[in-house]
C-alpha positions as CSV (number, residue, x, y, z in Angstrom):
1,M,74.3,92.7,89.9
2,L,75.9,94.7,87.0
3,R,76.8,98.3,87.3
4,E,77.6,100.9,84.7
5,A,81.1,101.2,83.6
6,G,83.0,103.8,85.5
7,K,80.6,103.9,88.4
8,R,81.7,102.8,91.8
9,P,79.4,101.1,94.3
10,S,78.0,103.4,97.1
11,R,80.3,101.8,99.7
12,Y,83.7,101.9,98.0
13,H,86.6,102.7,100.3
14,V,90.3,102.8,99.9
15,F,92.6,102.0,102.7
16,V,96.4,102.0,103.2
17,L,97.7,99.2,105.3
18,S,101.0,99.4,107.0
19,L,102.7,96.6,108.8
20,W,106.0,96.4,110.7
21,E,107.9,94.2,113.1
22,E,108.6,95.0,116.8
23,G,110.9,93.0,118.9
24,A,113.5,90.4,118.2
25,A,116.4,92.6,119.4
26,F,118.3,89.4,120.1
27,A,118.4,86.0,118.3
28,G,115.7,83.6,119.5
29,E,113.3,86.4,120.6
30,G,109.9,86.4,119.1
31,V,108.8,89.0,116.6
32,N,105.5,90.9,117.0
33,W,103.8,92.3,114.0
34,R,102.0,95.7,114.3
35,F,99.4,97.0,111.8
36,S,98.0,100.4,110.9
37,L,95.0,101.0,108.7
38,E,94.4,104.5,107.3
39,Q,91.7,105.7,104.9
40,A,93.4,106.8,101.6
41,Q,91.7,110.3,102.0
42,G,93.8,110.8,105.1
43,V,90.9,111.3,107.5
44,G,92.0,108.9,110.1
45,R,94.3,106.0,111.1
46,K,93.8,103.0,113.5
47,G,96.5,101.0,115.1
48,F,96.4,97.2,115.8
49,S,98.6,95.1,117.9
50,S,97.7,91.9,116.2
51,L,96.4,90.5,112.9
52,Q,93.3,89.2,114.8
53,E,92.4,92.7,115.9
54,L,92.8,94.0,112.4
55,M,90.6,91.3,111.0
56,A,87.9,91.8,113.8
57,Y,87.9,95.5,112.9
58,L,87.4,94.9,109.2
59,D,84.7,92.3,109.9
60,A,82.8,94.7,112.1
61,W,83.4,97.6,109.6
62,T,82.0,95.6,106.7
63,H,78.9,94.5,108.5
64,E,77.9,97.8,110.0
65,P,77.5,101.2,108.4
66,P,80.8,103.2,109.0
67,D,78.8,105.7,111.2
68,Q,78.0,103.0,113.7
69,V,81.5,101.5,113.8
70,S,83.4,104.7,114.5
71,G,81.1,107.6,115.1
72,G,81.0,109.2,111.7
73,Q,83.7,108.7,109.1
74,G,84.5,104.9,109.2
75,H,87.8,105.5,111.0
76,H,89.3,105.7,114.5
77,A,92.0,107.9,115.8
78,D,95.4,106.1,115.8
79,T,96.8,104.9,119.0
80,A,99.9,103.2,117.4
81,A,101.9,104.4,114.5
82,P,104.7,103.0,112.5
């Protein structure tokens, strides 16, 4: 499907993804990655404790309208921040 130059599709969203390490205070300890996904408009942020959680959220978000995934804006309140 072609679209006119300069026009975005109706479901066009921009997110900011942050990721950081937690753990590994001593040599030999494992490192855990944490993730945060925020809509670029700054309307909400969602924290994830694993890559699998992040991917599951994005999978659900792209298969359902944002209102059904999060109750209105396509985002959740953050529970983990960098």
